[in-house]
C-alpha positions as a Markdown table, in Angstrom:
| # | Residue | x | y | z |
|---|---|---|---|---|
| 1 | Met | 0.1 | 0.0 | 0.0 |
| 2 | Ser | 1.4 | 3.4 | -0.8 |
| 3 | Gly | 0.5 | 6.1 | 1.6 |
| 4 | Gln | -2.3 | 8.2 | 3.2 |
| 5 | Gly | -5.4 | 8.5 | 0.9 |
| 6 | Ser | -4.2 | 5.8 | -1.5 |
| 7 | Gly | -6.8 | 3.3 | -3.0 |
| 8 | Gly | -5.5 | 0.7 | -0.7 |
| 9 | Asn | -6.2 | 2.6 | 2.3 |
| 10 | Val | -9.8 | 3.5 | 1.1 |
| 11 | Ile | -10.5 | -0.3 | 0.7 |
| 12 | Ala | -9.1 | -1.0 | 4.2 |
| 13 | Ala | -11.4 | 1.8 | 5.7 |
| 14 | Leu | -14.3 | 0.2 | 3.8 |
| 15 | Cys | -13.6 | -3.2 | 5.2 |
| 16 | Asn | -13.6 | -1.6 | 8.8 |
| 17 | Val | -17.2 | -0.3 | 8.1 |
| 18 | Phe | -18.3 | -4.1 | 7.9 |
| 19 | Phe | -15.9 | -5.7 | 10.3 |
| 20 | Pro | -13.8 | -3.5 | 12.8 |
| 21 | Gly | -10.2 | -4.7 | 12.4 |
| 22 | Leu | -10.6 | -6.2 | 9.0 |
| 23 | Gly | -9.0 | -3.1 | 7.3 |
| 24 | Gln | -5.9 | -3.5 | 9.4 |
| 25 | Leu | -5.7 | -7.2 | 8.5 |
| 26 | Val | -6.0 | -6.2 | 4.9 |
| 27 | Gln | -2.9 | -3.9 | 5.4 |
| 28 | Gly | -1.0 | -6.7 | 7.1 |
| 29 | Arg | -1.1 | -5.3 | 10.6 |
| 30 | Ile | -2.3 | -8.3 | 12.6 |
| 31 | Leu | -1.9 | -7.1 | 16.1 |
| 32 | Ala | -3.8 | -3.9 | 15.3 |
| 33 | Ala | -6.5 | -5.9 | 13.7 |
| 34 | Leu | -6.9 | -8.1 | 16.8 |
| 35 | Leu | -6.9 | -5.3 | 19.2 |
| 36 | Phe | -9.5 | -3.3 | 17.3 |
| 37 | Ala | -11.7 | -6.4 | 16.9 |
| 38 | Ile | -11.4 | -7.4 | 20.5 |
| 39 | Phe | -12.1 | -3.9 | 21.8 |
| 40 | Phe | -15.0 | -3.4 | 19.6 |
| 41 | Phe | -16.7 | -6.8 | 20.1 |
| 42 | Gly | -16.1 | -6.8 | 23.8 |
| 43 | Gly | -17.6 | -3.4 | 24.3 |
| 44 | Ala | -20.5 | -4.2 | 22.0 |
| 45 | Ala | -21.3 | -7.4 | 24.0 |
| 46 | Leu | -21.5 | -5.4 | 27.2 |
| 47 | Trp | -23.5 | -2.5 | 25.6 |
| 48 | Trp | -26.1 | -2.7 | 28.4 |
| 49 | Leu | -23.4 | -1.2 | 30.7 |
| 50 | Val | -23.4 | 2.0 | 28.6 |
| 51 | Val | -19.8 | 2.9 | 29.1 |
| 52 | Pro | -18.4 | -0.2 | 27.2 |
| 53 | Gly | -20.9 | 0.5 | 24.3 |
| 54 | Ile | -19.5 | 4.1 | 24.2 |
| 55 | Ile | -16.0 | 2.8 | 24.0 |
| 56 | Ala | -17.0 | 0.3 | 21.2 |
| 57 | Ala | -18.4 | 3.2 | 19.2 |
| 58 | Ile | -15.2 | 5.1 | 19.7 |
| 59 | Val | -13.1 | 2.1 | 18.7 |
| 60 | Tyr | -15.4 | 1.5 | 15.7 |
| 61 | Val | -14.7 | 4.9 | 14.2 |
| 62 | Trp | -11.0 | 5.0 | 15.3 |
| 63 | Ala | -10.5 | 1.8 | 13.4 |
| 64 | Ile | -11.9 | 3.3 | 10.2 |
| 65 | Ile | -9.9 | 6.5 | 10.6 |
| 66 | Asp | -6.7 | 4.4 | 11.5 |
| 67 | Ala | -6.9 | 2.4 | 8.3 |
| 68 | Ala | -7.6 | 5.4 | 6.1 |
| 69 | Lys | -4.6 | 7.4 | 7.4 |
| 70 | Tyr | -2.2 | 4.5 | 7.7 |
| 71 | Arg | 1.3 | 5.2 | 6.2 |
| 72 | Ser | 3.7 | 2.3 | 5.5 |
| 73 | Tyr | 7.3 | 3.3 | 6.3 |
| 74 | Asp | 9.0 | 0.4 | 4.3 |
């Protein structure tokens, strides 16, 4: 993937819309993908406690932005 705003980053951001962490996985960042998925689904599972639900929403948006703005330093 090239840099910020490249076609690959747009695809990764769209992947995150459907499944948080999938965009990072597409970019080859396995640890980031696992962390985003765990925090999102953990917070979403505890939505009735309100605060974890808010954290899940923040992580969801953060995952999309992170995938869109990722710049590889090869």
